[in-house]
C-alpha positions as CSV (number, residue, x, y, z in Angstrom):
1,M,0.0,0.0,0.0
2,D,1.3,3.4,-1.0
3,L,0.8,5.7,2.1
4,N,1.3,8.8,0.0
5,L,4.2,10.0,2.2
6,K,6.6,10.9,-0.6
7,D,8.5,14.1,0.2
8,K,6.3,14.8,3.3
9,V,8.2,16.1,6.3
10,F,7.7,14.8,9.9
11,I,9.4,15.9,13.1
12,V,10.1,12.9,15.3
13,T,11.3,13.6,18.8
14,G,13.7,11.0,20.2
15,G,13.6,9.7,16.7
16,S,16.9,7.9,16.4
17,E,16.4,4.8,18.6
18,G,13.8,2.6,20.1
19,I,10.2,3.3,19.1
20,G,11.1,6.8,17.7
21,G,13.8,5.2,15.6
22,G,11.4,2.7,14.2
23,I,8.9,5.4,13.3
24,S,11.6,7.5,11.6
25,A,12.9,4.6,9.6
26,T,9.5,3.6,8.5
27,I,8.6,7.2,7.4
28,A,11.9,7.2,5.4
29,Q,11.1,3.8,3.8
30,E,7.7,5.2,2.7
31,G,9.4,8.1,0.9
32,G,8.8,10.7,3.7
33,I,11.5,12.8,5.4
34,P,11.9,12.3,9.1
35,V,13.6,15.2,10.9
36,V,14.9,13.9,14.2
37,A,14.9,16.1,17.3
38,S,17.2,14.6,19.9
39,W,19.9,15.4,22.5
40,S,21.7,12.1,21.7
41,E,24.2,13.4,19.1
42,E,26.3,10.2,18.5
43,T,23.3,7.9,18.2
44,T,21.4,10.4,16.0
45,V,24.2,11.2,13.6
46,K,24.9,7.5,13.0
47,F,21.2,6.7,12.5
48,I,20.7,9.5,10.0
49,E,23.9,8.5,8.1
50,D,22.7,4.9,7.9
51,L,19.4,6.0,6.4
52,R,21.1,8.3,3.9
53,E,23.6,5.5,2.9
54,N,20.6,3.3,2.1
55,G,19.2,6.0,-0.2
56,F,16.6,7.6,2.1
57,R,16.1,11.3,2.9
58,A,16.4,12.2,6.6
59,D,17.7,15.0,8.7
60,Y,18.2,16.0,12.4
61,L,18.9,18.8,14.8
62,I,20.6,18.2,18.1
63,G,19.5,19.9,21.3
64,D,17.5,19.7,24.5
65,L,13.7,19.4,24.1
66,Q,13.3,20.8,27.6
67,S,14.4,24.2,26.0
68,T,11.5,26.1,24.4
69,D,14.0,27.9,22.2
70,Y,15.3,24.5,20.9
71,C,11.7,23.4,20.1
72,K,11.2,26.5,18.1
73,S,14.5,26.1,16.3
74,V,13.5,22.5,15.2
75,I,10.5,23.9,13.5
76,T,12.4,26.8,11.9
77,Y,15.1,24.4,10.7
78,A,12.6,22.1,9.1
79,I,10.9,24.9,7.3
80,E,14.1,26.5,6.1
81,K,15.5,23.2,4.9
82,F,12.3,21.6,3.4
83,G,9.7,24.3,3.2
84,R,6.9,22.3,4.9
85,I,5.9,20.3,7.9
86,D,3.3,17.5,7.5
87,G,3.3,16.0,10.9
88,I,4.7,15.9,14.4
89,V,5.5,12.7,16.3
90,N,5.8,13.5,20.0
91,N,7.8,10.6,21.3
92,A,10.8,11.6,23.4
93,G,10.7,11.0,27.2
94,S,11.8,8.6,29.9
95,N,10.2,6.6,32.7
96,D,12.4,8.2,35.2
97,G,11.0,6.8,38.5
98,A,9.9,10.1,39.9
99,G,7.5,8.6,42.5
100,L,5.9,10.1,45.5
101,E,8.8,9.5,47.8
102,K,11.2,11.4,45.5
103,G,9.4,14.7,46.3
104,P,8.1,17.8,44.5
105,E,11.3,18.8,42.7
106,A,11.7,15.4,41.1
107,F,8.1,15.4,40.0
108,R,8.4,18.8,38.3
109,K,11.6,17.8,36.5
110,S,9.8,14.7,35.3
111,M,7.0,16.8,33.9
112,M,9.5,19.0,32.1
113,L,11.3,16.0,30.7
114,N,8.2,14.2,29.5
115,L,5.4,16.7,28.8
116,Y,6.1,20.3,28.0
117,H,7.9,19.7,24.7
118,Y,4.8,18.0,23.4
119,F,3.0,21.3,23.6
120,D,5.9,23.5,22.6
121,L,6.6,21.7,19.3
122,V,2.9,21.6,18.2
123,H,2.5,25.3,19.1
124,F,5.4,26.4,17.0
125,A,4.5,24.0,14.1
126,L,0.8,25.0,14.0
127,P,0.9,27.6,11.2
128,Y,2.6,25.0,8.9
129,L,0.4,22.1,10.0
130,K,-2.6,24.3,9.1
131,K,-1.2,24.8,5.7
132,S,-0.5,21.1,5.1
133,K,-3.5,19.8,7.0
134,G,-1.0,17.7,8.8
135,S,-1.2,15.0,11.5
136,I,0.0,14.9,15.1
137,L,0.8,11.7,16.9
138,N,1.5,11.6,20.6
139,I,3.3,8.5,22.0
140,S,1.8,7.9,25.4
141,S,2.0,4.7,27.4
142,K,-0.1,2.0,29.1
143,V,1.1,3.6,32.4
144,A,-1.4,6.5,31.7
145,L,-4.2,4.0,32.1
146,T,-2.8,1.2,34.3
147,G,-0.4,2.9,36.5
148,Q,2.9,1.3,37.4
149,G,3.9,2.4,40.9
150,G,6.9,4.7,41.8
151,T,6.7,6.8,38.7
152,S,4.2,9.7,39.3
153,G,5.9,12.2,37.0
154,Y,5.9,9.8,34.0
155,A,2.4,8.6,34.7
156,A,1.0,12.1,35.0
157,S,2.8,13.1,31.8
158,K,1.5,10.2,29.8
159,G,-2.0,10.9,31.1
160,A,-1.6,14.5,30.0
161,H,-0.6,13.3,26.5
162,L,-4.0,11.6,26.2
163,G,-5.8,14.8,27.5
164,L,-3.9,16.9,24.9
165,T,-4.8,14.4,22.2
166,R,-8.5,14.8,22.7
167,E,-8.2,18.6,23.3
168,W,-6.2,19.2,20.2
169,A,-8.3,16.9,18.1
170,L,-11.3,19.2,18.9
171,E,-9.4,22.4,18.6
172,L,-7.9,21.6,15.3
173,L,-10.9,20.1,13.6
174,P,-11.6,23.3,11.6
175,F,-8.2,23.1,10.0
176,G,-8.3,19.4,9.0
177,I,-5.5,18.5,11.4
178,R,-5.8,15.0,12.9
179,V,-4.5,14.2,16.3
180,N,-4.1,10.6,17.7
181,A,-2.2,8.8,20.4
182,I,-0.5,5.4,20.6
183,L,-0.1,3.7,24.0
184,P,2.7,1.1,23.9
185,S,2.8,-1.5,26.6
186,E,5.7,-4.0,26.7
187,V,8.1,-3.2,23.9
188,M,11.7,-4.4,23.8
189,T,13.7,-1.2,23.2
190,P,17.3,-0.5,24.0
191,Y,16.1,1.5,27.0
192,Y,14.0,-1.4,28.2
193,K,16.9,-3.8,27.9
194,K,19.1,-1.4,29.9
195,W,16.4,-1.2,32.6
196,L,16.1,-5.0,32.8
197,K,19.9,-5.3,33.2
198,A,20.2,-2.6,35.8
199,T,17.2,-3.7,37.9
200,F,17.1,-7.5,37.9
201,E,19.7,-10.1,38.8
202,D,18.4,-12.4,36.0
203,P,17.1,-10.0,33.3
204,E,16.4,-12.8,30.9
205,A,14.2,-14.5,33.4
206,K,12.4,-11.3,34.1
207,E,11.8,-10.7,30.4
208,R,10.3,-14.2,30.1
209,E,8.0,-13.4,33.1
210,I,6.8,-10.1,31.6
211,S,6.3,-11.6,28.1
212,A,4.2,-14.4,29.6
213,K,1.7,-11.9,30.7
214,V,1.0,-10.6,27.2
215,P,-2.2,-12.3,26.1
216,L,-1.5,-12.5,22.4
217,G,1.5,-14.7,21.7
218,S,3.1,-14.3,25.2
219,R,5.6,-12.0,23.7
220,M,6.5,-8.3,23.7
221,T,5.4,-6.0,21.0
222,K,8.1,-5.3,18.3
223,I,9.3,-1.8,17.5
224,D,8.3,-2.2,13.9
225,E,4.8,-3.2,14.9
226,I,4.4,0.1,16.7
227,A,6.1,2.0,13.8
228,A,3.8,0.5,11.2
229,L,0.7,1.6,13.1
230,A,2.2,5.0,13.7
231,V,3.0,5.7,10.1
232,F,-0.3,4.5,8.9
233,V,-2.1,6.8,11.3
234,L,0.1,9.7,10.2
235,S,-0.7,9.1,6.6
236,D,-3.8,10.2,4.7
237,K,-4.8,6.6,4.3
238,S,-6.1,7.1,7.9
239,A,-7.8,10.4,6.9
240,H,-10.9,10.0,9.0
241,T,-9.1,8.9,12.3
242,T,-8.7,11.6,14.9
243,G,-8.9,11.9,18.7
244,Q,-8.2,8.2,19.1
245,F,-6.1,6.2,21.6
246,L,-4.6,3.3,19.7
247,F,-3.1,0.1,21.1
248,A,-0.7,-2.4,19.5
249,D,0.1,-4.4,22.6
250,G,-1.1,-8.0,22.2
251,G,-4.2,-7.2,24.3
252,Y,-2.1,-6.3,27.3
253,V,-4.3,-3.5,28.5
254,H,-7.8,-4.6,27.4
255,L,-7.7,-8.4,27.8
256,D,-7.7,-10.2,31.1
257,R,-4.1,-11.3,31.6
258,A,-5.4,-13.9,34.1
259,I,-6.4,-16.0,31.1
260,T,-2.8,-16.7,30.4
């Protein structure tokens, strides 16, 4: 299926590894141009070079998404370089463990890390999204609905992503701009692997334990499965989908895990 993404430009935050990297690569494979916004210079430069070596168009701007000025500069850079913006993928963030016992300052830092740039990028991109009738995709998390424990800042941010998805979908209806969210559950990303190794004496056993709780196939969701859904929703093949919370999680959130 041709998703009609050729030469369309999408900002992808945290777009050089994990779920963001999968989305960026899939956009490029479909003929679109991902512009990666990330603080991770070495990883991002290599990721973009690899895409270019394989004949794809892609670009990046390194900086800190916690800076409003950087968020504005990402939009300016994309417009100066490509003349258009067709979508925003708000993806960057971290499950940083800012729980109740960590205190107010940790909570506020977590909100800064995980939430504010979602708003900032869309705000600065809005004139160009109106022109392209673009699409916004917020990457939330199952934690927004299920909780996790010990991660108040992340949970509050992910819940806010869902609130913004519905709010923006309504606000931007007159401009033909669609807004949706994907809520990943258990996805094996580099960050997830790092967490397993740092937290558990036997990370492989813990991975098997977690995988066994996923109703469909007793396995974690693959990055490319999230990316395929994301890019379809961004495309005009999904032209009548807006204000939706989407799950590619093997039934983790909505099916009774006791059945397994």
